[in-house]
C-alpha positions as CSV (number, residue, x, y, z in Angstrom):
1,M,-82.2,137.9,133.4
2,A,-82.9,140.3,136.0
3,F,-80.5,139.0,137.9
4,L,-77.8,137.7,135.4
5,I,-77.7,142.0,135.0
6,G,-77.4,142.7,138.3
7,A,-74.2,140.2,138.7
8,F,-72.5,141.2,136.2
9,C,-72.7,145.1,137.4
10,S,-71.8,144.6,141.0
11,V,-68.7,142.8,139.0
12,S,-68.1,145.0,137.5
13,L,-68.2,148.1,139.9
14,A,-66.0,146.3,142.0
15,A,-63.8,145.3,139.6
16,E,-63.1,149.4,139.2
17,P,-60.6,150.9,141.7
18,A,-61.4,153.2,144.1
19,R,-60.6,157.1,143.2
20,P,-60.7,159.9,145.8
21,L,-62.9,162.5,146.2
22,V,-61.0,165.7,144.8
23,D,-62.3,169.0,144.6
24,L,-61.4,169.6,141.5
25,E,-60.4,167.3,138.2
26,L,-58.1,169.8,135.9
27,V,-57.2,168.7,132.5
28,L,-54.2,170.9,131.0
29,A,-54.1,170.1,127.5
30,V,-50.8,171.9,125.9
31,D,-50.0,172.6,122.4
32,V,-46.9,171.1,121.1
33,S,-47.4,171.6,117.1
34,S,-45.1,172.9,114.9
35,S,-46.7,176.1,115.2
36,M,-44.9,176.2,118.8
37,S,-40.3,176.2,118.9
38,L,-38.9,173.7,121.6
39,S,-38.2,176.8,123.2
40,E,-41.9,177.7,124.0
41,Q,-42.6,174.2,124.4
42,R,-40.4,174.4,127.3
43,V,-41.5,178.4,129.1
44,Q,-44.7,176.6,128.4
45,R,-43.8,173.3,130.1
46,D,-41.8,175.0,132.8
47,G,-44.7,177.5,133.6
48,Y,-46.9,174.8,134.7
49,V,-43.8,173.0,136.8
50,S,-43.3,176.5,138.8
51,A,-47.4,177.1,139.2
52,F,-47.4,173.9,140.9
53,R,-44.4,174.6,143.0
54,H,-45.8,177.3,144.5
55,P,-46.4,177.8,148.4
56,D,-49.3,179.3,147.2
57,L,-51.1,176.8,144.4
58,A,-50.1,174.6,147.5
59,G,-52.1,176.7,150.2
60,A,-54.6,176.8,147.6
61,I,-55.6,173.4,147.3
62,G,-55.5,172.8,150.6
63,S,-58.4,175.5,151.5
64,G,-60.8,173.1,149.4
65,A,-62.8,171.2,151.4
66,R,-60.8,167.9,150.9
67,G,-57.7,169.8,150.1
68,M,-56.7,168.1,147.0
69,I,-57.2,168.1,143.2
70,A,-56.7,165.6,140.4
71,V,-54.5,166.5,137.0
72,S,-53.9,165.4,134.2
73,Y,-51.3,166.8,131.7
74,L,-51.9,165.8,128.0
75,E,-49.5,167.2,125.5
76,W,-51.0,167.4,121.7
77,A,-49.9,168.8,118.4
78,G,-53.7,167.2,116.2
79,P,-55.4,164.8,115.5
80,N,-52.4,162.3,114.7
81,Y,-50.8,163.4,118.0
82,Q,-52.0,163.1,121.6
83,R,-50.1,162.1,124.5
84,V,-51.0,161.8,127.9
85,V,-47.7,162.9,130.1
86,L,-49.1,163.0,133.6
87,P,-52.7,160.4,134.3
């Protein structure tokens, strides 16, 4: 039985794709509910885009031990609407 469990675990681990090591795993959970106008949502998205394009942020990310971060950007508007935009 232990052999079967060990074999199953090794197959499961081998099937999982390798993920690069990063300095930070950042999740940006952004409100897009009806409490925000479309223009406010656009300003919010554009702000994140501008921040990630800024050379100072690129320099800060590059100065980490591994020189990279992982970012997920998701939009939500309550329990019935969540959408991952950038995995």
